[in-house]
C-alpha positions in Angstrom: 0.0 -0.1 -0.1 1.5 3.5 -1.3 1.7 6.0 1.2 0.1 9.4 0.8 2.5 12.1 0.1 2.7 14.6 2.8 0.7 18.0 2.3 3.1 20.9 0.8 2.8 24.4 -0.1 4.7 26.0 -2.6 6.9 29.3 -1.8 9.4 31.1 -4.1 12.5 33.3 -3.4 15.2 34.4 -5.8 16.2 31.0 -6.6 12.9 29.8 -7.5 10.0 27.8 -6.3 10.4 25.0 -3.3 7.8 22.5 -1.8 7.8 23.5 1.9 5.7 21.2 4.5 2.1 22.7 4.7 2.1 22.6 8.5 5.6 24.0 9.0 5.8 27.5 10.0 9.2 28.3 8.7 9.4 29.0 4.7 11.5 28.7 1.6 14.7 29.9 2.6 14.8 28.1 6.0 13.8 25.0 3.9 16.8 25.7 1.7 19.3 26.0 4.7 17.9 22.9 5.9 19.0 21.3 2.9 22.4 22.9 2.8 23.8 22.7 6.2 24.2 19.4 7.8 27.4 20.1 10.0 27.2 19.5 13.5 24.0 17.9 14.2 23.3 20.8 16.7 20.1 22.6 15.8 19.2 26.1 16.8 16.2 24.7 18.9 18.5 23.3 21.3 19.5 27.1 22.5 16.1 28.3 23.7 17.7 31.8 24.8 18.5 32.7 21.4 15.2 31.8 20.1 13.6 34.0 22.8 15.9 36.8 22.0 15.0 36.7 18.2 11.4 37.0 19.1 12.3 39.8 21.6 14.4 41.8 18.9 11.4 41.4 16.3 8.7 42.5 18.8 10.6 45.5 19.4 11.3 46.3 15.8 7.7 45.6 15.2 6.7 48.4 17.6 9.2 50.8 16.1 8.1 50.2 12.9 4.7 50.6 13.8 5.5 53.9 15.7 7.2 55.1 12.6 4.2 54.7 10.4 5.6 51.6 8.5 2.5 49.0 9.0 -0.6 49.0 10.6 -1.6 48.0 14.1 -3.4 44.8 12.7 0.1 43.6 11.6 1.6 44.7 14.8 -0.6 42.8 16.7 0.0 39.6 14.7 3.6 39.8 15.1 3.6 40.8 18.7 1.2 37.7 19.1 3.5 35.4 17.4 6.8 36.7 19.2 5.1 36.2 22.7 4.6 32.7 21.9 8.3 32.1 21.1 9.3 34.0 24.3 6.8 31.4 26.0 8.7 28.6 24.6 6.3 27.5 21.7 7.2 26.7 18.5 10.7 26.2 19.0 10.6 22.8 17.2 10.4 24.7 14.0 13.9 26.0 14.3 15.8 23.1 13.2 18.6 24.7 11.4 22.2 23.4 11.9 23.7 26.3 14.5 26.9 26.0 12.1 26.1 27.7 8.7 27.4 30.2 6.1 25.8 33.5 5.5 26.6 35.5 8.7 23.4 34.6 10.2 21.0 34.9 7.5 19.3 31.6 7.4 18.9 32.1 11.3 17.4 35.4 11.0 15.0 34.3 8.0 14.0 30.9 10.1 12.7 33.8 12.8 11.2 36.0 10.1 9.2 33.0 8.6 8.1 31.6 11.6 6.9 34.8 13.2 5.4 35.8 9.7 3.3 32.5 9.3 2.2 32.4 12.9 1.3 35.9 12.7 -1.0 35.4 9.7 -2.8 32.8 11.5 -3.5 34.8 14.6 -4.7 37.5 12.0 -7.1 35.0 10.6 -5.1 33.9 7.4 -3.2 31.0 6.1 0.3 29.9 6.3 2.3 31.6 3.2 -0.3 34.2 2.7 2.5 36.6 3.0 0.8 39.6 1.4 -1.0 40.2 4.8 2.0 39.8 6.6 5.7 39.3 4.6 8.8 37.8 6.5 10.8 40.4 4.7 8.7 43.6 4.4 7.2 43.2 7.9 8.8 40.9 10.4 12.3 42.1 9.0 11.3 45.6 8.2 13.9 48.3 8.5 16.3 45.4 9.5 19.2 43.9 8.2 20.6 40.2 9.3 23.6 42.3 10.1 21.9 44.2 13.2 19.1 41.9 13.8 21.4 38.8 14.3 24.4 40.4 16.6 21.6 42.2 18.5 19.8 38.7 19.0 23.1 37.2 20.3 23.9 39.9 22.7 20.2 39.6 24.2 20.6 35.9 24.2 23.6 35.8 25.8 22.3 38.2 28.4 19.3 35.9 29.0 21.8 32.9 29.2 24.0 34.6 31.6 21.4 35.5 33.7 20.6 31.6 34.3 24.4 30.7 34.1 24.9 33.2 37.4 21.9 31.7 39.0 23.5 28.0 38.6 26.8 29.3 39.6 25.7 31.2 42.8 23.9 28.1 44.2 27.1 26.3 43.6 28.9 28.7 45.6 26.4 28.9 48.4 26.6 24.8 48.5 30.6 25.5 49.0 29.9 27.9 51.7 27.7 25.8 53.4 30.7 23.0 53.6 32.5 25.9 54.8 30.5 26.1 58.0 30.1 22.6 58.1 33.8 21.7 58.2 34.8 24.8 60.2 36.3 23.0 63.1 38.0 20.6 60.9 41.8 21.0 61.4 44.2 20.2 58.6 47.3 21.0 56.7 47.5 23.6 54.3 49.8 22.7 51.1 51.9 25.0 48.7 53.5 23.0 46.0 52.3 20.0 47.0 54.2 20.1 50.2 53.2 20.5 53.8 52.7 24.0 54.3 51.0 25.6 57.8 47.5 24.3 59.6 44.2 25.7 58.2 40.9 24.4 58.5 38.8 22.2 56.2 36.2 24.8 56.6 38.4 27.7 55.3 39.6 25.6 52.0 35.9 25.0 51.1 35.0 28.7 51.8 37.8 29.4 49.5 36.3 27.3 46.8 33.3 29.4 47.2 34.8 32.6 46.9 36.8 32.0 43.9 33.8 31.1 42.0 31.9 34.2 43.6 34.5 36.4 41.8 33.9 35.0 38.5 30.2 35.8 39.1 30.7 39.2 39.7 32.7 39.5 36.5 29.8 37.7 34.6 27.6 40.5 36.1 29.7 43.2 35.0 30.1 42.0 31.6 26.3 42.5 31.0 27.1 46.3 30.2 28.9 45.4 27.2 26.2 42.8 25.8 23.7 45.6 26.1 24.8 47.6 23.6 23.1 46.7 20.2 23.6 48.2 16.8 19.5 48.1 15.8 18.8 50.7 13.0 22.3 49.8 11.5 20.6 47.9 8.8 23.4 46.4 6.3 26.5 48.2 7.2 25.8 50.6 9.9 24.5 53.5 7.7 20.6 53.1 8.4 19.8 52.5 4.8 16.0 51.3 4.4 15.3 52.7 8.1 13.2 55.4 8.7 13.9 58.2 10.9 13.9 57.9 14.5 13.6 53.9 14.0 16.7 53.1 15.9 16.2 55.1 18.9 12.4 53.7 19.1 13.6 49.9 18.4 16.5 50.3 21.1 13.7 51.8 23.8 11.3 48.8 22.9 13.9 46.5 23.2 14.8 47.4 26.8 11.3 47.4 27.7 10.9 43.8 26.4 13.6 42.3 27.8 14.0 44.2 30.9 17.8 44.8 30.3 19.6 48.2 30.0 19.9 48.3 26.1 21.7 50.9 24.6 22.5 52.1 20.9 25.9 52.3 19.9 27.3 55.3 19.3 28.9 54.3 15.9 26.7 51.8 13.9 28.8 51.1 11.2 31.8 50.3 14.0 29.5 48.2 16.0 28.2 46.4 12.9 31.7 44.7 12.3 32.7 44.6 16.0 32.7 41.4 18.2 34.3 42.9 21.2 31.2 41.7 23.4 31.5 38.3 22.4 35.4 38.1 22.9 34.8 39.9 26.3 32.2 37.3 27.3 34.1 34.4 26.3 36.9 35.6 28.1 35.0 35.5 31.3 33.7 32.0 30.7 37.2 30.7 30.1 38.2 32.5 33.4 35.4 30.7 35.1 36.3 27.3 33.5 39.9 27.7 34.7 38.8 28.6 38.2 36.2 25.7 38.4 38.4 23.1 36.9 41.1 24.2 39.6 38.4 23.4 42.3 37.5 20.2 40.8 41.4 19.2 40.3 41.6 20.0 44.6 38.2 18.1 45.1 39.8 15.0 43.5 43.4 15.3 44.9 41.9 15.7 48.7 39.6 12.6 48.3 42.4 10.4 46.5 42.7 7.0 48.0 40.5 5.6 49.6 43.8 4.1 51.5 46.8 5.3 49.4 46.1 8.8 49.0 45.4 12.1 50.9 41.7 10.7 51.8 40.9 14.2 53.7 37.1 14.4 52.0 34.9 11.7 50.9 33.0 12.3 47.7 29.7 10.6 47.3 30.1 7.3 45.6 27.9 7.5 42.6 28.8 4.5 40.5 31.4 1.7 40.4 34.5 2.7 38.9 36.2 -0.1 37.3 35.2 -3.0 34.7 38.1 -5.1 36.4 39.0 -3.5 39.8 36.3 -4.5 42.5 35.7 -2.0 44.9 36.7 1.0 42.8 34.9 4.2 43.0 36.0 7.2 40.8 35.3 11.0 41.2 33.3 11.1 38.2 31.4 14.3 39.0 34.5 16.4 39.3 35.9 14.6 36.4 33.0 15.6 34.0 33.1 19.0 35.1 36.8 19.2 34.4 36.1 18.1 30.7 33.0 21.0 30.6 35.9 23.5 31.7 38.3 22.0 29.0 35.7 22.3 26.3 34.9 26.1 27.1 38.6 27.1 27.3 38.9 25.2 23.6 35.8 27.4 22.6 37.7 30.5 23.4 40.4 29.8 21.1 37.7 29.5 18.1 35.8 32.6 19.3 38.8 34.5 19.3 40.0 33.1 15.7 36.5 33.8 14.6 36.2 37.6 15.6 39.8 38.2 14.4 38.7 37.0 10.8 35.9 39.3 10.4 36.8 41.5 7.3 35.5 45.3 6.5 32.0 46.0 7.4 30.6 42.6 8.5 32.0 39.6 10.5 30.6 36.5 9.0 31.6 34.4 11.5 29.1 35.0 14.2 27.3 31.6 14.0 30.4 29.8 15.3 30.6 32.4 18.0 27.1 32.0 19.0 27.4 27.8 18.9 30.5 28.1 21.1 29.0 30.6 23.4 25.6 29.2 23.9 27.0 25.6 24.4 29.3 26.8 26.8 26.5 28.5 28.6 24.6 25.4 28.6 27.5 23.2 29.7 28.5 25.4 32.7 24.8 25.7 34.0 24.2 21.5 33.8 27.7 21.0 35.3 27.0 23.6 37.9 23.6 21.7 39.2 25.5 18.3 38.6 28.6 19.4 40.8 26.3 20.5 43.6 23.7 18.0 43.7 25.7 15.2 42.9 28.9 16.0 44.7 29.3 18.9 46.9 26.1 18.7 48.9 27.4 15.0 49.8 31.1 15.5 50.6 32.1 14.6 54.4 35.2 15.2 56.0 37.7 12.3 57.5 38.5 14.4 60.9 40.8 11.5 62.1 42.9 12.0 59.0 43.1 15.6 59.1 44.1 15.7 62.6 46.9 13.1 61.9 48.4 15.0 59.2 48.5 18.2 61.4 49.9 16.1 64.5 52.9 14.6 62.4 53.4 17.4 59.7 56.8 19.0 59.6 54.8 22.5 58.6 53.7 23.2 62.1 57.5 24.1 62.7 56.8 27.5 60.8 55.0 29.1 63.9 58.4 28.5 65.8 60.6 30.8 63.8 59.5 34.0 65.6 60.4 32.0 69.0 63.7 30.0 68.4 64.8 31.3 65.0 64.6 29.9 61.4 67.8 27.9 61.8 66.8 25.9 64.9 63.4 25.5 63.4 65.1 23.9 60.2 67.1 21.8 62.4 64.1 20.2 64.1 62.3 20.1 60.7 65.4 18.0 59.2 65.5 16.0 62.1 61.6 15.2 61.9 61.7 14.1 58.3 64.8 11.9 59.2 63.3 10.2 62.1 59.5 10.2 61.3 58.6 12.0 64.2 56.2 14.5 64.8 57.4 18.1 65.4 55.4 18.4 68.6 57.0 15.0 69.9 60.6 16.3 69.1 59.5 19.9 71.1 58.8 17.8 74.0 61.9 15.2 73.8 64.3 18.1 73.6 62.5 20.4 75.9 62.5 23.4 73.5 59.4 25.0 74.8 57.3 24.1 77.9 53.5 22.7 77.3 52.3 26.0 78.2 54.5 27.4 75.4 53.4 24.8 73.0 49.9 25.5 73.6 50.3 29.1 73.1 52.8 29.1 69.9 51.6 25.9 68.5 48.0 26.1 68.8 46.4 25.3 65.5 43.3 27.0 65.7 45.4 30.3 66.6 47.7 29.5 63.9 44.3 29.3 61.3 43.5 32.8 62.2 40.2 31.2 63.8 38.8 32.3 67.3 38.3 29.7 69.5 34.9 29.1 70.5 33.9 30.0 74.3 
């Protein structure tokens, strides 16, 4: 029995006619791009912040066009309704284009124009494809070019994703700070260059993990100002060709109202249209976060190493068997996968740098790969932050006896003797401790270097860590 062919509608463009699925909200130019770009397998719909951002930009443009007398209230209402649905997460399945595409983002821009136009037509009481009532070019893309709508949508989309990233990382910071409070009374040895240094508390160590990530959050918040500069009204190269007077200002104002972001128009639209500084700076911020987060994960793996032949100062939650051949082995799989996320983000920063450098004259055509790298990085970070928090940090426990043993037998505690007996004598004690295997406190008592009262005062680990002793 033969299958009935799917219903199609015929649309046309510069290259001629093409059949488009009748139920599709996208149109002919999206259909051509679907044929052309089979590169990464990663579709635009996987990055909802980008789709929502496009809807916000198109809504702002429609309001500005209506204000400038470009089309009537009926068309504006249709476009606004379609954009609002996209903002709410509807019709995202219509964005199936590969994130990697030639054309400086034109295919993505037209994907948005066509979906919005066809949904607007339905809301206006017309059928998909009846573009004389609401056209993807003349109305949805009115007074615009891909060269201003696309980068502006990237700016807004990255800002939306940045807010979610900050929220996820803030929860991770709070988890580390909670562990810092929980482990505040656990004395341990600090280490520099992987060698014994001086005492600290495990709480101080975990609080520092939280604070190092908190510093990156502050940077991510600060970079929002750069992301909020847009070139709407620039059209093709920044001269504003085909945009009516007052459009750029009206669009900028509307976009600020719609997004809730402090959007502002670039001073020089020609420069802004070819510039990718915001993407480079934001990527640099994410690379810095990746470096910090990877270092924290390295430390978690090191502190939990063992369980019998490593540092074993902390226990990470056991999540799954760690070996197909070694019974009983459990690996630190959660920090490991977060490490890999960080490596990926750091690599993407180089891709973004090369893409930004490769721009020529009045346009950078490589913004799609910049977008792909940034939105992927945000997604990976958001997922990684939750995974690390829920499946690792929240369940970490301290091996208090192990930490206490290292403090008692470490040579590092001798550092506190320098002001009392001098560096040379302290060095002699350290050398003897290393040679004999005895603890510093044992040698001090054995040689009667200090009285017990003096030991309690000078070598009190609590005092040495800068902590206040509980009353």
